[in-house]
Steps between C-alpha positions, in 0.01 A plus 500: 500500500630845410563733791379858467715792605344696784457867415330602825529338841347521846686655792647174634649414159626855444673490839653161419632635170700753705590244772293682762226410739157639412528731804834643379358545152187677632714739711697601189179545300340704779817710525495577127821305429316241291203565274144441615307218337279531195140396547385221270136423558536639850801277575835664583778383268857614433641498148800269480663720236500794743650290779774379263581858393527605865740221593714555188528872574308610192226645722667710768366514854469869573214441741277616216259209489160626607299301750 
């Protein structure tokens, strides 16, 4: 069976992508250091492409992510 690439993930998966606990991840989101989630059908999801750009340095953390 072909595996699909995830383009948006829930908080627990987003935190795991950055090797963080969900609580650590939420603190950084609440502090504006990580972007807030997008709402998809009322469900909060983070775009994996954005998380990858942050970790690679392409998206700088200037504390500019709005919560």
